[in-house]
Backbone as ProteinMPNN parsed JSONL, in Angstrom:
{"seq_chain_A": "MRSEREHLTALQVLCERHPTCYLELSWPTCLTVLGALQTVLRHPQLPPAARQTLRGLVDHVIDMTETVSPGVAAVMRLGDDPAHDVR", "coords_chain_A": {"N_chain_A": [[126.975, 180.043, 46.426], [124.663, 177.503, 45.889], [121.807, 176.377, 47.709], [120.699, 173.191, 49.011], [117.95, 173.018, 48.698], [117.531, 174.868, 46.623], [118.816, 173.563, 44.526], [117.192, 171.303, 44.315], [114.779, 172.483, 43.56], [115.551, 173.535, 41.071], [115.994, 171.128, 39.711], [113.394, 170.092, 39.702], [112.096, 171.985, 38.067], [113.502, 171.575, 35.686], [112.697, 168.92, 35.133], [109.995, 169.323, 34.675], [110.025, 170.92, 32.372], [111.562, 169.461, 30.559], [110.985, 166.384, 30.445], [112.313, 164.011, 29.756], [115.475, 162.495, 29.331], [117.714, 162.021, 26.8], [120.196, 159.829, 25.653], [122.911, 159.39, 23.497], [124.957, 156.94, 22.546], [128.006, 155.387, 21.505], [128.35, 151.947, 20.536], [130.544, 150.574, 21.831], [130.939, 152.345, 24.007], [128.451, 152.187, 25.23], [128.473, 149.502, 26.092], [130.531, 149.675, 27.97], [129.498, 151.506, 29.868], [127.213, 150.095, 30.649], [128.379, 147.794, 31.788], [129.674, 148.991, 33.965], [127.468, 149.895, 35.424], [126.282, 147.439, 36.033], [128.19, 146.437, 37.765], [128.016, 148.285, 39.851], [125.46, 147.644, 40.732], [125.927, 145.41, 42.255], [126.84, 146.279, 44.671], [126.478, 146.103, 48.115], [125.426, 148.15, 49.712], [123.955, 149.817, 48.14], [121.27, 151.968, 47.787], [117.814, 150.911, 47.923], [115.977, 152.245, 46.135], [117.679, 153.384, 44.222], [118.852, 151.052, 43.293], [116.645, 149.786, 42.089], [116.027, 151.613, 40.041], [118.437, 151.616, 38.516], [118.592, 148.885, 37.853], [116.333, 148.646, 36.252], [117.09, 150.331, 34.126], [119.381, 149.002, 33.111], [118.228, 146.53, 32.347], [116.414, 147.448, 30.423], [118.108, 148.525, 28.432], [119.426, 146.19, 27.637], [117.23, 144.675, 26.731], [116.375, 146.281, 24.559], [118.618, 146.128, 22.954], [118.548, 143.464, 22.319], [116.626, 143.374, 20.323], [117.938, 144.244, 18.071], [120.389, 143.001, 18.004], [120.777, 140.033, 19.046], [122.996, 138.517, 19.865], [124.873, 140.366, 20.921], [123.324, 141.304, 23.019], [123.239, 139.005, 24.577], [125.907, 138.873, 25.404], [125.938, 141.195, 26.929], [124.248, 140.418, 29.03], [125.895, 138.697, 30.408], [127.308, 140.338, 32.07], [125.9, 140.528, 34.41], [126.656, 138.439, 35.945], [129.078, 137.755, 38.232], [131.029, 135.831, 37.773], [131.92, 136.13, 35.238], [133.501, 138.353, 35.209], [136.22, 140.447, 34.281], [139.477, 139.964, 35.311]], "CA_chain_A": [[126.714, 178.612, 46.435], [123.234, 177.225, 46.0], [121.413, 175.462, 48.774], [120.103, 171.927, 48.559], [116.574, 173.339, 48.29], [117.611, 175.518, 45.315], [119.15, 172.516, 43.558], [115.996, 170.484, 44.149], [113.835, 173.288, 42.775], [116.056, 173.566, 39.697], [115.739, 169.809, 39.134], [111.951, 169.99, 39.459], [111.801, 172.812, 36.892], [114.046, 170.848, 34.537], [111.838, 167.759, 34.873], [108.731, 169.806, 34.107], [110.262, 171.444, 31.03], [112.173, 168.415, 29.734], [110.811, 165.199, 31.281], [113.109, 162.865, 29.338], [116.873, 162.724, 28.958], [118.139, 161.054, 25.797], [121.635, 159.655, 25.495], [123.34, 158.708, 22.285], [126.264, 156.36, 22.855], [128.522, 154.367, 20.597], [128.173, 150.624, 21.155], [131.582, 150.295, 22.832], [130.668, 153.149, 25.204], [127.267, 151.602, 25.862], [128.908, 148.299, 26.816], [131.329, 150.103, 29.123], [128.582, 152.083, 30.866], [126.367, 149.009, 31.145], [129.196, 146.984, 32.691], [129.882, 149.745, 35.208], [126.207, 149.865, 36.178], [126.11, 146.084, 36.566], [129.091, 146.334, 38.913], [127.402, 149.094, 40.916], [124.297, 146.917, 41.256], [126.376, 144.386, 43.219], [127.246, 146.897, 45.938], [125.446, 145.778, 49.105], [124.846, 149.329, 50.353], [123.218, 150.623, 47.17], [119.897, 152.138, 48.271], [116.824, 150.174, 47.128], [115.41, 153.039, 45.037], [118.717, 153.474, 43.198], [118.982, 149.705, 42.723], [115.494, 149.549, 41.219], [116.183, 152.463, 38.86], [119.55, 151.117, 37.706], [118.229, 147.569, 37.308], [115.41, 148.906, 35.152], [117.846, 150.88, 33.008], [120.206, 147.923, 32.551], [117.341, 145.579, 31.668], [115.853, 148.11, 29.24], [119.15, 148.588, 27.401], [119.632, 144.825, 27.126], [116.039, 144.301, 25.948], [116.392, 147.018, 23.293], [119.717, 145.567, 22.157], [118.064, 142.154, 21.856], [115.838, 143.542, 19.099], [118.816, 144.497, 16.915], [121.546, 142.095, 18.014], [120.654, 139.094, 20.166], [124.315, 138.081, 20.33], [125.427, 141.407, 21.797], [122.505, 141.295, 24.236], [123.694, 137.858, 25.382], [127.163, 139.292, 26.043], [125.569, 142.167, 27.969], [123.687, 139.695, 30.177], [126.998, 138.092, 31.162], [127.76, 141.303, 33.064], [125.171, 140.352, 35.667], [127.25, 137.309, 36.649], [130.46, 138.055, 38.587], [131.941, 134.799, 37.281], [132.433, 136.563, 33.931], [134.262, 139.584, 35.358], [137.626, 140.444, 33.867], [140.32, 140.165, 36.507]], "C_chain_A": [[125.219, 178.385, 46.668], [122.962, 176.233, 47.12], [120.834, 174.185, 48.165], [118.691, 172.164, 48.039], [116.577, 173.978, 46.891], [117.941, 174.509, 44.216], [117.94, 171.635, 43.271], [114.957, 171.217, 43.297], [114.262, 173.334, 41.31], [115.809, 172.23, 39.001], [114.26, 169.637, 38.811], [111.544, 170.791, 38.218], [112.298, 172.109, 35.628], [113.144, 169.685, 34.155], [110.504, 168.174, 34.254], [108.91, 170.253, 32.662], [110.758, 170.368, 30.064], [112.114, 167.095, 30.51], [111.694, 164.003, 30.931], [114.513, 163.306, 28.952], [117.263, 161.621, 27.977], [119.656, 161.024, 25.724], [121.902, 158.946, 24.179], [124.773, 158.257, 22.521], [126.712, 155.445, 21.729], [128.342, 153.021, 21.298], [129.291, 150.289, 22.148], [131.365, 151.089, 24.135], [129.475, 152.595, 25.956], [127.645, 150.363, 26.676], [129.713, 148.654, 28.066], [130.437, 150.641, 30.236], [127.72, 150.99, 31.477], [127.137, 148.136, 32.13], [129.446, 147.678, 34.018], [128.617, 149.732, 36.064], [125.96, 148.483, 36.781], [127.011, 145.858, 37.777], [128.518, 147.099, 40.108], [126.234, 148.348, 41.551], [124.677, 145.833, 42.261], [126.735, 144.966, 44.581], [126.145, 146.694, 46.978], [124.783, 147.001, 49.747], [124.134, 150.26, 49.373], [121.773, 150.745, 47.654], [118.88, 151.451, 47.351], [116.259, 150.974, 45.954], [116.417, 153.17, 43.892], [118.888, 152.129, 42.506], [117.859, 149.437, 41.719], [115.621, 150.364, 39.92], [117.277, 151.935, 37.938], [119.232, 149.77, 37.079], [117.301, 147.738, 36.12], [116.118, 149.436, 33.918], [118.676, 149.795, 32.318], [119.331, 146.948, 31.761], [116.767, 146.173, 30.387], [116.884, 148.156, 28.103], [119.381, 147.202, 26.796], [118.444, 144.389, 26.264], [116.014, 145.001, 24.592], [117.498, 146.496, 22.364], [119.309, 144.227, 21.563], [117.32, 142.271, 20.525], [116.709, 143.761, 17.867], [120.011, 143.552, 16.845], [121.469, 141.162, 19.222], [122.001, 138.633, 20.719], [124.959, 139.087, 21.266], [124.636, 141.463, 23.097], [122.922, 140.147, 25.155], [124.998, 138.195, 26.103], [126.864, 140.273, 27.166], [125.044, 141.464, 29.225], [124.781, 139.03, 31.023], [127.496, 139.038, 32.257], [127.033, 141.22, 34.387], [125.754, 139.22, 36.515], [128.715, 137.588, 36.947], [131.473, 137.022, 38.082], [132.566, 135.195, 35.943], [133.213, 137.865, 34.005], [135.69, 139.395, 34.869], [138.462, 140.749, 35.105], [141.704, 140.546, 36.1]], "O_chain_A": [[124.607, 179.006, 47.537], [123.784, 175.371, 47.429], [120.527, 174.119, 46.975], [118.288, 171.566, 47.042], [115.718, 173.662, 46.068], [117.409, 174.592, 43.109], [117.691, 171.265, 42.124], [114.336, 170.622, 42.416], [113.431, 173.19, 40.414], [115.452, 172.205, 37.823], [113.911, 169.098, 37.761], [110.738, 170.324, 37.413], [111.591, 172.057, 34.622], [112.857, 169.487, 32.975], [109.952, 167.464, 33.413], [108.049, 169.996, 31.82], [110.404, 170.375, 28.885], [113.089, 166.723, 31.163], [111.811, 163.073, 31.729], [114.708, 164.35, 28.329], [117.154, 160.435, 28.288], [120.314, 162.065, 25.732], [121.192, 158.012, 23.806], [125.681, 159.073, 22.676], [125.889, 154.804, 21.076], [128.197, 152.969, 22.52], [129.001, 149.761, 23.222], [131.58, 150.565, 25.228], [129.485, 152.538, 27.186], [127.194, 150.196, 27.809], [129.582, 147.998, 29.099], [130.598, 150.279, 31.402], [127.518, 150.961, 32.692], [126.614, 147.777, 33.185], [129.433, 147.041, 35.071], [128.688, 149.577, 37.283], [125.483, 148.372, 37.911], [126.626, 145.158, 38.713], [128.537, 146.608, 41.237], [126.039, 148.411, 42.764], [123.832, 145.386, 43.037], [126.915, 144.22, 45.544], [124.998, 147.074, 46.743], [123.677, 146.887, 50.276], [123.752, 151.371, 49.74], [121.12, 149.732, 47.906], [119.069, 151.417, 46.135], [116.082, 150.416, 44.871], [116.043, 153.077, 42.723], [119.05, 152.064, 41.288], [118.103, 148.921, 40.629], [115.351, 149.853, 38.833], [117.077, 151.818, 36.73], [119.558, 149.528, 35.917], [117.453, 147.063, 35.102], [115.795, 149.048, 32.796], [118.671, 149.684, 31.092], [119.664, 146.586, 30.632], [116.646, 145.477, 29.379], [116.561, 147.86, 26.953], [119.514, 147.065, 25.58], [118.628, 143.804, 25.197], [115.669, 144.384, 23.584], [117.324, 146.434, 21.147], [119.682, 143.898, 20.437], [117.382, 141.363, 19.696], [116.276, 143.498, 16.745], [120.576, 143.326, 15.775], [122.02, 141.457, 20.283], [122.125, 138.387, 21.918], [125.529, 138.71, 22.29], [125.217, 141.651, 24.166], [122.952, 140.306, 26.376], [125.176, 137.848, 27.27], [127.468, 140.196, 28.236], [125.358, 141.866, 30.345], [124.6, 138.827, 32.224], [128.047, 138.586, 33.262], [127.492, 141.778, 35.384], [125.381, 139.064, 37.678], [129.525, 137.654, 36.022], [132.661, 137.327, 37.98], [133.608, 134.667, 35.557], [133.558, 138.431, 32.968], [136.285, 138.328, 35.024], [138.173, 141.687, 35.848], [142.563, 140.759, 36.956]]}, "name": "protein", "num_of_chains": 1, "seq": "MRSEREHLTALQVLCERHPTCYLELSWPTCLTVLGALQTVLRHPQLPPAARQTLRGLVDHVIDMTETVSPGVAAVMRLGDDPAHDVR"}
């Protein structure tokens, strides 16, 4: 079993060799992941650094979607408002 230090070192090496991670998602999967992240962002105990990273990711995905489909981007933005949650 690897130690926490070994895992951190492995992550640092990965970041140096491959600084960017690309994901290719279908649109339905993208909407599902985005909705899950928007739900996570509402958790009051989410650490500030994680909140900032996730918020940036959610906003980036919505902004990029806006360039190809403003209507879908508008639907994505609804996920930030709990009033639009499916119950």
